[in-house]
N, C-alpha and C positions, 0 to 999 in steps of 0.2 A: 338523625339517627345513624350510629355507625354499624357499619359491616365488616364481617371477617373477611368476605371475597368483593372485588369489585370487578369480576367477571361473569361474562354469560357464554360459559363454555360450551361448543356444539355437543349435542345429545349423540351419544354414540349410536342410538339405534335410529336416526333419522338420516336419511339419504342427503337432505337439502339442509341448509341454515341460512339464518337471516342475519346480516351484520349492518348495524347502524352507521349511516354516512353523516356525520355530525359537521362537516365542512359547512354546510348551509346554515348551520345554527349556533355557530360559534358566540354569536351576539347575544344570544338567548341564555342569560344565566340562569334565569328561573327555571327553564326546562332541563339545563344541564343540571342543575342542583335537584330536582326531582329524578333525575336518572341515577344519581349517586345517593339519594336517600329515600330508597324506595318504602312505601306504605307495606305494612303486613296485611294480608289476605288470609282469610280464613275459609277453607273449601270443605264440603263436607264429602265424607266418605263413605261409599256404599258397600263396604266389606260386608260379608256374611259370616265371618270368622274374626276371633280376636286373639287366639292362642297359637303362635305359631312353633312348629317342631324343629329343633336344630339338630344336625347330624354331623357336624364339623368336631373331629376329635380333638381338638385344642381349646374347645369353648367349653367351660365349666358348668354348663347348663342344658337341659335338654328342651325345656319348652319357654318361651318367651311371650309377653305382651307389651305391645306398643299402642297407645291410646291416640300418638300424634304420628304423621309422617312429615319429614322435614323438621328443622328446629330453629327458633328463634335466637337461640344462644349464638349463633353465628361463629363458631369456633373454625379458624381457617383449617385446621387439620384433621376435622371429622371423617372418619373412614366411613360414614353412613351417606355422604354425599352423593356417590352414584346411585343410590335406591330411589333417588327422585327421577332419574332418568326413566324408569319404569313407568313413570307415571306421565311421561312426555313433557316434563319440565327438565331444567339444566341444574347442573350440581353445584353452580355458583351460587348468583344472588337468589335465583329461583329457590334454591334449599333452605335460605334464610328468610324469604318472604312470603313465600306460598305455602301454608301450613292447611294440611289435610287433617282434617279432625274427624274422628271415629265415635259420633256421638252416640252409639249405639253400645259402646264397648262394655259397660256394666252389665246390659242385658245379655250381650253375647258370651261375656264371662260366666254369668249366671247357668245360661243353656250349655256351655263347653263342661261346668261342672257337674250339672245334672246328667250326663251322659253316663248310662249304666257302666260302658267299657272303663271309665276313667279311674284310674289305679292312681291314688294322691302321690305327688312330689313336687317339690317347689318349682313355682313359676317365676321367672326373672322379669321384673319390671324394667324397662329402659334396655332391651336386649340390641335394638338399635339407635334410636333417638332418646334424648332425655325426657322421663315422664312427669318430671317438675319443672320444665321449660316454662317460660313467661306465659305460654298459653293456657296452663293449668290454673292460673289465677282465675281466668274467665270462665274456663268450662269445667274445671274440677273433676275431670274424668278418673285421673288416677285416685283420687279421694273416693268416688263413689266404688270404683273396683276394689280398693282396699276394705271399703265396707261390706261388699260381697265375700270378698276373702275372710274377712273377720266372723260372718254370719255362718260361713261353712267351714272355719277352722282350717281353710287351705293355706299352706305355707308360701312365702313370697321371699324374694330376694330383691333388693333394690338399688341401682347405682345411680347417683347423680351429682351434679357438680352445683346445685342450687340450693341455697338454704331456705327456700319454700319449703322443704320436708317437713320444717318443724311445725307448720301449720298444722299436720297429721298428726301430733306428738300424742293425742289421746289414743287415736287408733292405732298406732305403732307400738305403744305402750301396753296396750292390751295384747296386743298379736305376741308381744316378746314374753308376757307373762304366762303363755301357753308355749313358747319355743316356736313360734310359727313366722318369725322374721330375721333377717338379716338385711343390713344396709352397709353400703359403702359411700362415703364422700369423696368425689374425686378433686384431689388438689393437685395442679400442675406446676404452681410457682407460689412465693410468698410476695413476691415482688406486686403492688398492686397497679403499676402502670405497665409492665408487661402482660399481667393479666387483662386488663382493659384492652390492650391491642391484640392479644391472640385470642381472647374470649369475649367479645365486646358485649354480651349482653348477658353475662352469668354473674353470680353473685361475688364480691370481692374476696380475697383470700382468708381475710378475719373473719367475714359473716360466715364462711363454710367452716372454719375452725370453731367460731360460736355453736353452730349448729350439731358438729360433731360431739362437742361436749353437753350441749341440751339433751342429746339421744342418748348419749352413755349414761347421763345422770338419771334419766328416764326408765333406765334397764334395758334399752334396746341395743343388742349387739351390734357394734359399729367399729367399721376399719376405715383406713385411708387408702385410696387408689392413685398413684401417680400414673396416670393415662392422659397423653402420652408422655414418657420421658423423650426429649428432643436432642441428641448429641450437639454440642457445641452451645445450647441456648440454654436448657434448663437442668440439664444433667448434673451440674456443679450443685445445686440445690437439694440433691436426694437427703443428705445429712440433716439439713436444717429442717426440710418438710417433716421426715420421721420424728423429729425430736417435737417440733411444734405438735404433730398428731398424738404423740404420747402424752404430751402434757396435757392436751383434750381428751384423755381417756380414751384413745382408739384401743382396739382388742388386737386387730391384726392389720397387715399392710401387703399390698401388691403393686405390681407395676406392669405397664404395656410399652413396649418401645414405637416409637412413632411409626406407623403405616401410610403409606401414600399411594393405596391402589386407584386405578384407572383415572379418574378425571380429579381425584383429590390432589395429585401431583401439581398439576397447572395452577391450582387455586391456591395451594400451599406455597408455592414459588412466588407468584404474584403478590402475595401477603408479605412475605419475606422481603422482597425487594422494595416494597413500598414503606414496610414499619422497621425493619430492621437491616438497612443497607449495608451497613460495616459488616455484618456476621453472615451474608449471603454465600460466601465461597466456603468459610469454615463450617458452616450447618450443612450445605448440601455436599459438601467434600467428607463428613463424616457419616453422614446419613448413607451414603455409598460404600462407605467402608464396611457398614454393618448389614448389607444387603447384597453382597456379592458385586459389587460395582455399579450396581443399579439404584434406582430410588426406592423400590419395593421388590419384595419376593413375597409370593404368595403360600410357600411351601408351610405344609401343616406340620406343626411343632415347633418351625423356627420363625414364622412370621409374627408371632407376637414378641419375640424376645432377641431376632436378629442372629448374626453369626460375625466372627472374626474378633480381632483384637479389642477394638472400641465397644463392641457390644458386651464381650467377655468381661472388660473393666467394667462397664456399668451393671452387670448381673453382681459381679464380685464385691463392688461397693454396696449396692443395694443389699445384699445378704448380710455385710457385715454390720451396717447400720440397723439394718431389721432385728438383728440379734441383740445387738448392743441395747435396742430401746424396748426390748421384750415383745416385739412386733411379729413374731415368725410363728406364733400359733395359730389356732383354728376356731372358728365359731363354734358353738355348741349346735349339734345336729338338730335339724328341724324335726318335729314331732309330727309325723303323717298320720299317726295312729286317730288323732282326734278328728280327721276328717268326717264331714256331714254333708250329703248332697243336699242342695238348695230345696226348700219347699216351691212346689209348683206356684204359679201365680195366683191359681184358684184358692191357694191356702189350705188345700186340703191334705190332711197327713197321709203319708204312705203306710202301707200295712206291711212292707216288705222291704 
């Protein structure tokens, strides 16, 4: 099994850490192989809520829903990695192999939508980790949540880099027929080898483009998201990705510059040195030019797009080809007027 990280970085909330002493087991190749190829563990989550409210001014949604914590995709650059530290795990291999599953997500969503104070607006699926990661094949929690959304005519937005989304095409097309869904497919490269190295357990680029076209052909408003754009690694692919997305009938496009908050930085650096050794200096150097000489900036309004000459060049190039391919439009607005609260579990109709 391939991993995006080969690290067990220390958890920033723990005063002590444990390091493996492997000198005594150099001869035990079976044990060492197991360390490098960890099995996926699914751990139950006991959360009492499923919809989180976001108050960051540079995030384009207020409410989000994440059926899973951690992500099997194993993307080395994932900004969500440090969230695993809140659970007592690490942001490296634990994030990819200890997947916390919110088994009650559909029921919790139903309870949330039944609240009298809920004023319908879009809920984003995958605000943190990918709702169509491989765990979804087994648990189908995203699908069940979409069924609740369809029942209640609740608007949703989805971002994923997994072609598994087309499994739910029937539900998505029904939502789309009532202006209740937007979808983004994330494509970071068209190079299958780079994608396999950088995002080891995601769908290959060609499959994502097919998914994009399949959704568009079914009437689902769908766009492409270049996230992240990594200076010195995949930024030169912006024109070709946007052209491919247009040919696959994408309606709009967006991008996010590489972010390396907290423990993401050492995980990404280890991955870069291991898989792209000839590009380490160039990539890290260019990332620093977009972040005021550092590897990350958390300044609102700047953290998604960076600053400086390199960031400005990326922004201008993206805008140029976005306009050239007609991907600078917007999705049709969600129709929140169709919302209807879910029926009680008893099935009893409401009087008011």
